[in-house]
C-alpha positions as CSV (number, residue, x, y, z in Angstrom):
1,X,17.5,32.5,25.0
2,X,15.6,34.9,22.9
3,X,17.3,37.9,21.2
4,X,16.1,41.3,22.5
5,X,14.8,43.9,20.1
6,X,14.5,46.7,22.6
7,X,17.2,48.8,21.1
8,X,15.7,48.5,17.6
9,X,12.2,49.3,19.1
10,X,13.6,52.5,20.8
11,X,15.3,53.7,17.6
12,X,12.1,53.0,15.6
13,X,10.0,54.7,18.2
14,X,12.2,57.8,18.2
15,X,12.1,58.1,14.4
16,X,8.3,57.6,14.4
17,X,7.7,60.2,17.1
18,X,10.0,62.7,15.4
19,X,7.9,62.5,12.3
20,X,4.4,62.2,13.9
21,X,4.6,63.3,17.5
22,X,3.8,61.1,20.5
23,X,2.4,57.8,19.3
24,X,3.6,55.2,21.8
25,X,2.7,55.2,25.5
26,X,4.1,53.5,28.6
27,X,0.8,52.5,30.2
28,X,-2.2,50.6,28.8
29,X,-4.5,53.1,30.7
30,X,-3.0,55.9,28.6
31,X,-4.5,54.5,25.4
32,X,-7.8,52.9,26.4
33,X,-10.2,53.2,29.3
34,X,-9.3,50.3,31.6
35,X,-8.6,49.3,35.2
36,X,-5.8,47.1,34.0
37,X,-2.4,48.6,34.9
38,X,-0.3,46.8,32.3
39,X,2.9,48.8,31.8
40,X,6.2,48.8,30.0
41,X,8.4,46.2,31.6
42,X,5.7,43.7,32.4
43,X,6.2,40.2,31.0
44,X,3.5,38.5,29.1
45,X,2.8,35.3,27.1
46,X,1.5,35.7,23.6
47,X,-1.0,33.2,22.2
48,X,-1.7,33.3,18.5
49,X,-5.0,32.6,16.8
50,X,-4.1,28.9,16.5
51,X,-3.6,28.5,20.3
52,X,0.2,28.4,20.2
53,X,1.8,30.3,23.0
54,X,5.1,32.1,22.8
55,X,7.2,34.0,25.3
56,X,7.5,35.3,27.8
57,X,7.9,38.7,26.1
58,X,8.5,42.1,27.7
59,X,6.0,44.8,27.0
60,X,7.7,47.7,25.2
61,X,4.8,50.2,24.7
62,X,1.2,50.8,23.7
63,X,-0.6,52.6,20.8
64,X,-4.0,54.1,20.7
65,X,-6.7,52.0,18.8
66,X,-7.3,54.9,16.4
67,X,-3.6,55.2,15.5
68,X,-2.4,54.2,12.0
69,X,-0.1,51.9,14.0
70,X,-3.0,49.7,15.1
71,X,-3.6,46.9,12.5
72,X,-7.3,46.4,12.0
73,X,-8.4,43.0,10.6
74,X,-11.6,44.5,9.2
75,X,-12.6,48.2,8.7
76,X,-14.7,48.3,11.8
77,X,-12.8,45.9,14.0
78,X,-12.3,47.4,17.4
79,X,-10.1,44.5,18.7
80,X,-6.9,45.7,17.0
81,X,-3.3,45.3,18.2
82,X,-2.2,48.0,20.7
83,X,0.6,46.3,22.6
84,X,4.2,46.3,21.4
85,X,6.3,43.3,22.6
86,X,10.0,42.6,22.6
87,X,9.8,40.0,19.8
88,X,10.9,39.7,16.1
89,X,7.8,41.7,15.1
90,X,8.4,44.5,17.7
91,X,6.9,47.1,15.2
92,X,3.6,45.2,14.9
93,X,1.4,45.6,18.0
94,X,-0.5,42.6,19.3
95,X,-4.1,42.3,20.5
96,X,-4.7,42.6,24.3
97,X,-6.8,39.5,24.3
98,X,-3.8,37.4,23.0
99,X,-1.7,38.3,26.1
100,X,-1.4,36.7,29.5
101,X,0.4,38.6,32.2
102,X,3.1,36.4,33.9
103,X,5.3,39.0,35.7
104,X,4.5,42.5,36.8
105,X,7.5,44.8,36.2
106,X,9.8,41.8,36.8
107,X,8.0,40.8,39.9
108,X,5.6,37.8,40.3
């Protein structure tokens, strides 16, 4: 069984938002224009750039693509990480195209 990092994420989020204001949101539609209703609590699989899949992981939050939290691979890369997962790298958001929804809010 995987270790949960939700408590660490919540502490990190609180510190971050105390310094910088609201930066992490509960719905994907709050950070990008989309019809996808991915939300905190959904379970996803993460597939890395080499095709290896990990998870499932719980979605913990979302950041806006223009946020300093969004890691860009290249200066003009629009496909940056905006989804925080309950994983060892909870502070590093993953790209949407790396995720596959497996459970919606704990429901299939």
